[in-house]
C-alpha positions as a printed Julia matrix, in Angstrom:
167×3 Matrix{Float64}:
 67.95  82.06   -4.38
 69.04  79.14   -1.68
 66.43  77.75    0.83
 62.6   78.3    -0.23
 60.67  78.04    3.21
 57.24  78.09    1.27
 58.15  74.57    0.04
 59.32  72.95    2.82
 58.18  69.21    3.17
 58.5   67.85    6.59
 57.19  64.19    7.21
 57.39  61.91    9.94
 59.49  58.4     8.6
 57.9   55.29    9.58
 61.96  54.01    9.32
 64.03  53.72   12.51
 67.31  53.68   10.55
 66.8   57.61   10.13
 67.13  57.19    5.82
 64.08  58.89    4.9
 65.25  58.22    1.21
 62.92  54.85    1.19
 60.18  57.02    2.39
 60.18  59.44   -0.61
 59.23  58.18   -3.9
 59.22  59.62   -7.47
 55.06  59.97   -7.15
 56.0   62.17   -3.78
 58.6   64.1    -5.23
 56.89  64.99   -8.37
 53.57  66.04   -6.34
 55.85  68.32   -4.23
 57.51  69.88   -7.1
 54.43  70.75   -8.79
 52.37  71.76   -5.74
 54.81  73.31   -3.37
 58.2   73.86   -4.91
 57.04  75.43   -8.77
 54.63  77.73   -7.06
 57.46  79.48   -4.78
 60.22  79.74   -7.45
 61.26  83.09   -9.39
 60.89  82.98  -12.94
 63.72  81.22  -15.14
 65.38  79.5   -12.05
 67.91  76.91  -12.31
 66.93  74.03  -10.1
 69.93  71.68   -8.8
 69.21  68.09   -8.38
 70.96  65.32   -7.09
 71.22  61.68   -8.45
 68.63  60.11   -5.75
 66.39  57.52   -7.84
 63.07  59.41   -7.49
 64.58  62.58   -9.25
 65.52  60.43  -12.08
 62.56  58.68  -13.86
 63.61  58.54  -17.11
 60.92  58.86  -19.9
 62.48  57.42  -22.98
 64.21  54.6   -21.17
 66.11  52.41  -24.03
 66.6   48.7   -23.25
 69.92  47.42  -21.75
 72.05  44.58  -22.61
 70.18  42.42  -20.26
 67.19  43.23  -21.85
 65.24  40.49  -23.5
 65.35  39.86  -27.15
 62.04  40.51  -27.95
 61.91  44.03  -25.61
 64.67  44.9   -28.11
 63.03  44.24  -30.81
 59.99  46.28  -29.6
 62.19  49.15  -29.02
 63.45  49.15  -32.5
 59.98  48.71  -33.93
 58.81  51.78  -32.1
 61.51  53.83  -33.52
 61.13  52.37  -36.9
 64.7   51.2   -37.07
 65.13  48.16  -39.08
 66.87  44.71  -38.13
 66.97  40.99  -39.45
 64.94  38.73  -37.46
 67.83  36.24  -37.08
 70.19  38.91  -35.38
 71.43  38.05  -32.02
 71.14  40.1   -28.99
 74.47  41.68  -28.89
 73.85  42.71  -32.72
 70.3   44.26  -31.35
 71.73  46.12  -28.58
 74.68  47.44  -30.7
 72.05  48.96  -32.79
 70.27  50.25  -29.74
 73.28  52.01  -28.58
 73.89  53.6   -31.83
 70.38  54.97  -31.93
 69.48  55.95  -28.12
 68.05  59.42  -27.78
 69.6   61.68  -25.18
 67.84  61.07  -21.83
 64.71  62.89  -21.06
 63.7   63.3   -17.58
 60.2   63.41  -15.88
 61.14  66.06  -13.75
 63.22  68.01  -16.19
 59.81  68.08  -18.68
 57.91  69.78  -15.68
 60.64  72.17  -14.72
 60.68  73.46  -18.35
 57.13  73.51  -18.69
 57.17  76.3   -16.51
 59.88  78.11  -17.62
 62.75  76.72  -15.42
 65.95  74.25  -15.75
 67.53  71.72  -14.36
 70.9   71.21  -13.41
 72.12  67.68  -12.17
 75.06  67.35  -10.0
 77.82  64.49  -10.92
 77.63  61.42   -8.95
 79.29  60.6    -5.67
 79.81  64.42   -4.88
 77.87  64.98   -1.72
 80.05  68.44   -1.06
 78.69  69.61   -4.26
 75.1   69.18   -3.21
 73.54  72.18   -1.48
 70.85  69.82    0.66
 73.66  67.84    2.22
 75.42  71.09    3.39
 72.33  72.62    4.07
 71.09  69.35    6.18
 74.25  69.18    8.48
 73.87  72.71    9.37
 70.29  71.85   10.13
 70.96  68.68   12.61
 73.62  70.19   14.21
 71.4   73.1    14.98
 68.47  71.24   16.1
 70.43  68.83   18.24
 72.03  71.68   20.14
 68.73  73.05   20.99
 66.28  69.9    21.39
 65.74  69.58   25.09
 62.21  67.83   25.0
 62.7   65.29   22.16
 59.3   65.66   21.09
 58.44  65.28   17.59
 56.38  68.47   17.43
 59.36  70.51   18.81
 61.87  69.21   16.51
 59.37  70.33   13.83
 59.13  73.74   15.23
 62.92  74.04   15.37
 63.39  72.76   11.81
 61.08  75.33   10.78
 62.86  78.33   12.64
 66.36  77.51   11.05
 64.95  77.05    8.04
 63.3   80.46    8.11
 66.58  81.69    9.14
 69.04  80.01    6.67
 71.91  81.96    5.34
 71.06  84.68    8.18
């Protein structure tokens, strides 16, 4: 389908760096997915997601090798896995590694509940990320037309270009 103007989220970043990633978080992202994106998706859509941390909140996270021994034991107990009380962290972690479930992401579950699926991009391949490509086009287009440098005018330019992406 491509760009979905009805799902456009524009907000003013409080950062002077221009990096909006610090402004977005998993709560805001999930709210946008539920309230703006899903209602505007065609049935059985495939949603492409990159590796931004707020896209990847894992529901069934297992302890890492750096976790405390008690945390490892709690994880094993919650899954009915057996261990000896005198086992070392290394031994416990090896058991955890063998019994890890496939990762389940919160946003994947939300999309699945609405009949959609998720395609995750591999790490460190921005050239495969549609939003990176669109953003480059958008920034150049707005920069060549922005004569007032007023936030409201920039917003209008962004909305105008979004309405015409691919045309």
